[in-house]
NUKE-58876 format. One record per residue (C-alpha): x, z, y. Coordinates in steps of 0.1 Angstrom, whole numbers. Layout:
X,Z,Y
...
This chain:
1911,2044,816
1925,2033,783
1899,2020,759
1903,2016,721
1879,2000,696
1884,2015,662
1870,2007,628
1867,1970,637
1861,1948,607
1872,1912,604
1837,1899,605
1830,1915,639
1864,1910,655
1856,1875,666
1826,1886,686
1843,1918,698
1874,1902,712
1858,1886,742
1843,1920,753
1875,1938,745
1894,1913,767
1870,1919,796
1874,1957,793
1912,1955,787
1906,1973,754
1927,1975,723
1914,1968,688
1922,1987,656
1908,1981,620
1913,2018,610
1889,2047,613
1900,2071,641
1911,2099,616
1935,2074,599
1951,2063,632
1952,2096,652
1986,2088,668
1971,2058,685
1936,2073,691
1951,2103,710
1963,2079,738
1928,2068,748
1903,2082,772
1875,2061,757
1870,2052,721
1844,2032,703
1837,2035,666
1812,2027,639
1797,2054,616
1825,2059,592
1850,2075,616
1851,2113,613
1845,2126,648
1842,2163,637
1857,2192,657
1889,2190,635
1895,2154,647
1882,2156,682
1906,2185,690
1934,2161,683
1922,2137,710
1931,2156,742
1926,2127,766
1892,2118,753
1864,2114,780
1839,2092,762
1828,2081,727
1808,2048,725
1795,2046,690
1785,2011,678
1754,2025,661
1721,2040,667
1729,2071,646
1754,2096,658
1755,2121,629
1793,2114,625
1800,2129,659
1801,2167,667
1778,2166,697
1781,2204,704
1818,2201,708
1814,2171,731
1790,2190,753
1814,2219,756
1843,2196,764
1822,2174,787
1829,2143,765
1803,2117,771
1786,2101,741
1766,2069,742
1749,2050,714
1731,2017,708
1695,2028,706
1681,1993,699
1698,1963,685
1682,1952,653
1647,1965,647
1636,1932,631
1670,1928,615
1669,1960,595
1632,1955,587
1639,1920,574
1665,1934,551
1642,1961,539
1615,1936,531
1640,1914,514
1648,1943,490
1610,1947,484
1607,1910,476
1638,1911,454
1623,1939,434
1587,1927,432
1598,1892,419
1629,1902,400
1649,1878,421
1684,1890,411
1676,1889,373
1660,1855,377
1689,1840,396
1714,1854,371
1695,1839,341
1697,1804,356
1734,1810,364
1740,1819,328
1723,1787,316
1688,1798,308
1656,1786,324
1628,1806,308
1606,1829,329
1600,1852,300
1605,1889,309
1606,1881,346
1570,1887,355
1567,1903,389
1538,1917,409
1518,1907,441
1523,1926,473
1488,1917,485
1465,1946,480
1493,1971,474
1500,2001,496
1531,2003,517
1542,2037,530
1564,2036,561
1582,2069,568
1590,2067,605
1570,2043,626
1596,2038,653
1612,2006,664
1621,1995,629
1591,2010,612
1567,1991,635
1582,1959,622
1577,1971,586
1541,1978,594
1536,1943,608
1554,1927,579
1534,1947,554
1501,1937,570
1512,1900,571
1516,1902,533
1481,1916,530
1492,1952,522
1475,1984,531
1499,2004,553
1503,2042,557
1525,2056,584
1543,2090,586
1550,2100,621
1559,2133,638
1532,2128,665
1500,2108,665
1500,2074,682
1464,2062,682
1473,2031,702
1499,2020,677
1477,2028,648
1450,2006,663
1473,1978,673
1492,1976,640
1463,1987,617
1480,2015,598
1467,2049,588
1487,2080,598
1492,2104,570
1516,2133,562
1546,2128,539
1530,2142,508
1500,2119,511
1523,2089,517
1542,2097,485
1511,2101,464
1492,2070,476
1520,2044,482
1531,2017,458
1562,2012,478
1578,2037,502
1603,2026,528
1623,2050,550
1631,2044,587
1643,2077,602
1675,2090,617
1696,2115,598
1692,2150,612
1692,2185,598
1654,2182,594
1656,2148,575
1685,2157,552
1671,2153,516
1637,2147,530
1630,2130,497
1643,2153,470
1638,2164,433
1607,2185,443
1586,2160,463
1597,2128,445
1575,2140,417
1545,2133,439
1551,2095,439
1529,2072,419
1542,2064,384
1556,2028,387
1562,2030,425
1593,2018,444
1616,2034,470
1634,2015,497
1660,2031,519
1678,2012,547
1681,2043,570
1708,2068,560
1718,2078,525
1715,2116,527
1678,2113,537
1672,2108,500
1688,2130,473
1705,2105,450
1700,2127,419
1663,2126,427
1662,2088,425
1680,2088,392
1657,2115,378
1626,2096,390
1638,2064,374
1646,2082,341
1611,2099,341
1593,2066,349
1580,2078,382
1600,2051,400
1599,2016,386
1628,2006,409
1647,2012,441
1662,1991,468
1690,2009,486
1712,1997,515
1725,2033,519
1736,2060,496
1748,2096,500
1779,2085,481
1786,2052,498
1820,2062,510
1830,2071,475
1818,2037,462
1838,2021,490
1871,2038,479
1867,2057,446
1904,2058,440
1908,2082,470
1890,2108,450
1917,2108,424
1945,2109,449
1936,2145,456
1919,2175,440
1884,2165,429
1857,2192,430
1830,2193,404
1805,2184,432
1824,2153,442
1828,2142,406
1790,2146,401
1784,2125,432
1806,2097,418
1789,2098,384
1754,2096,401
1765,2067,424
1779,2049,394
1747,2053,373
1726,2041,402
1748,2011,408
1746,2001,372
1709,2007,368
1690,1975,359
1661,1984,382
1681,1994,413
1694,1970,439
1722,1984,461
1736,1965,491
1766,1978,511
1751,1993,543
1744,1957,553
1709,1957,568
1722,1955,604
1747,1927,596
1735,1895,613
1753,1875,640
1726,1882,664
1725,1920,658
1763,1924,660
1763,1905,693
1736,1929,706
1755,1960,693
1788,1950,710
1772,1938,742
1753,1971,745
1785,1991,737
1804,1972,764
1776,1979,789
1777,2016,780
1814,2017,787
1812,1998,819
1784,2021,831
1805,2052,823
1835,2037,842
1811,2031,872
1800,2067,871
1765,2058,857
1747,2070,826
1735,2044,801
1722,2051,766
1738,2085,768
1733,2110,740
1755,2136,757
């Protein structure tokens, strides 16, 4: 079967090439929808999260037998269509639990100690700490929404810093609560009691806008929000509203609803722009320029070790499919 890796960035190409050579696969930098002529020739394709694998695109890939996404999330793939057409889908369920958690905690530290502003002051020639007073993490309450693989690392890191930890989980896990010393609460209690809230959930219909204009009002005045999961889990306008109303003192965001717009804003103006899209662009711009918001470019997963694990698992998923076996199958 012909195999094509799409959406391959320069920084992962060096690692990917040895696996691609082993599989006899071709490599393309473009997303699938931007290179349909090539993609339609492959029985197996591998993408990251920015390729559009909706029904509209999948219908134009008549030879497709398998999708191997190089991500844990698979909200960019129409799974119902894949089931109907018997297209196998495999993901990377575990590659960087500590990796993403380390980035999330890095955002917490950057906010709590004003690291970006402090570094910029020195770069500009100043050396005064005036106006750069931070706050201790010890004794503060960390709310972890989603105590899964990544969330468990966040609980452990929070405890290591002497923080009280609350955990929001769908089901009780008394053994984990005892082992990692966190208190299970519902979402509303977590928002009310936490000084810092960090999100570690997949994007589903149920988690879309889980944090929104209604419930963000529950958060403590002066609290902080961290999101390294998926952008649409948090309504961007809610973040902006909470900052302007002094509910949030700051936010650390590795993901945004509007991240694709930020990546290529000119694309919006090359076509008709709806009022909704224009509003999204304005919101994203205001968040990006806000002095108490740190935004990184969906980079929490991006370490040499994690990329190696992602590509190694993806190759194993493809090899299992070719051998008639199921590995990390979503469909």
